[in-house]
KEFIVEX-109402 format. One line per field, with one value per residue (C-alpha): chain; residue in one letter; x, y, z. Coordinates in steps of 0.1 Angstrom, whole numbers, plus 2048, in hexadecimal, padded with zeros to 3 digits. Layout:
<atoms>
unit: (A,...) .
code: (A,...) .
X: (X,...) .
Y: (Y,...) .
Z: (Z,...) .
</atoms>
This chain:
<atoms>
unit: (A,A,A,A,A,A,A,A,A,A,A,A,A,A,A,A,A,A,A,A,A,A,A,A,A,A,A,A,A,A,A,A,A,A,A,A,A,A,A,A,A,A,A,A,A,A,A,A,A,A,A,A,A,A,A,A,A,A,A,A,A,A,A,A,A,A,A,A,A,A,A,A,A,A,A,A,A,A,A,A,A,A,A,A,A,A,A,A,A,A,A,A,A,A,A,A,A,A,A,A,A,A,A,A,A,A,A,A,A,A,A) .
code: (X,X,X,X,X,X,X,X,X,X,X,X,X,X,X,X,X,X,X,X,X,X,X,X,X,X,X,X,X,X,X,X,X,X,X,X,X,X,X,X,X,X,X,X,X,X,X,X,X,X,X,X,X,X,X,X,X,X,X,X,X,X,X,X,X,X,X,X,X,X,X,X,X,X,X,X,X,X,X,X,X,X,X,X,X,X,X,X,X,X,X,X,X,X,X,X,X,X,X,X,X,X,X,X,X,X,X,X,X,X,X) .
X: (654,648,655,642,621,628,630,610,5FB,60B,603,5DF,5DB,5EB,5D5,5B6,5BF,5C6,5A5,593,5A4,59B,577,576,585,573,557,542,52F,528,51B,502,4F8,4F5,4E4,4C9,4C3,4C1,4A8,492,492,487,46C,45F,45C,44B,432,42C,433,441,444,43B,456,446,457,459,468,482,48B,48F,4A5,4BA,4BE,4C7,4E2,4F1,4F1,502,51D,523,525,53E,552,555,55E,579,588,587,597,5B1,5B9,5BD,5D4,5E8,5EB,5F8,612,61B,622,636,64B,650,65B,673,683,683,6A3,6B6,6AC,6B6,6D8,6DE,6D5,6EB,708,707,705,725,737,72E,73E) .
Y: (1E5,1C7,1D5,1F5,1E3,1CE,1EE,1FE,1DF,1DB,200,1FA,1DB,1EC,20B,1F6,1E3,203,212,1F3,1F7,21C,212,1FA,214,234,22B,20F,225,241,226,21B,23F,24C,22D,22C,251,252,235,246,266,254,240,260,271,253,24F,274,278,266,240,225,20B,1EE,1D0,1DF,1FF,1EC,1D7,1F6,206,1E7,1E7,20C,204,1E9,200,21C,204,1F6,219,226,206,208,22D,226,209,21B,23B,226,214,235,243,222,223,247,23E,220,237,24E,232,225,247,24C,22A,22A,23F,229,20A,21C,225,202,1F4,20D,205,1E0,1E6,1FC,1E1,1C6,1D8) .
Z: (E9A,EAD,ECE,EC8,EC4,EE3,EF7,EEC,EF3,F15,F1D,F13,F29,F47,F42,F3F,F5F,F72,F65,F72,F94,F95,F8D,FAA,FC2,FB6,F9F,FAF,FC7,FAE,F96,FB0,FB7,F94,F87,FA2,FA1,F7B,F7A,F95,F81,F62,F74,F85,F63,F53,F70,F73,F98,FB6,FB3,FCB,FD4,FC1,FB3,F90,F9C,FB0,F92,F7C,F97,F99,F73,F75,F8F,F79,F5B,F6F,F7C,F59,F49,F63,F61,F3B,F3B,F56,F42,F21,F2F,F40,F20,F0D,F27,F27,F02,F03,F1D,F07,EEA,F00,F0E,EEB,EDE,EFA,EF5,ECF,ECB,EE3,ECE,EAE,EBC,EC8,EA6,E94,EAC,EA5,E7F,E81,E95,E7D,E5F) .
</atoms>
């Protein structure tokens, strides 16, 4: 039972790490893009037209960029964790019969 929990935990950790690496490779630039574009759309709707590049607008765009990066990073890590957990359960299910046979074999030899 303890080995099962360890297998699943290890799968979760490996999946989260791979999700973080996938974010660094594939998600950083889209985070910049979607965050800045989204914040500009919101500012344009709030102001009622085109916006001037003032300090406040630049600060809001910078906050939008950070929000976009954080959102994509969290989604990548969570999806990686879920996939890793699923693989942990699959590996545990594949190795469980082998462990049961080994335990049964040692019990028969002991008698």
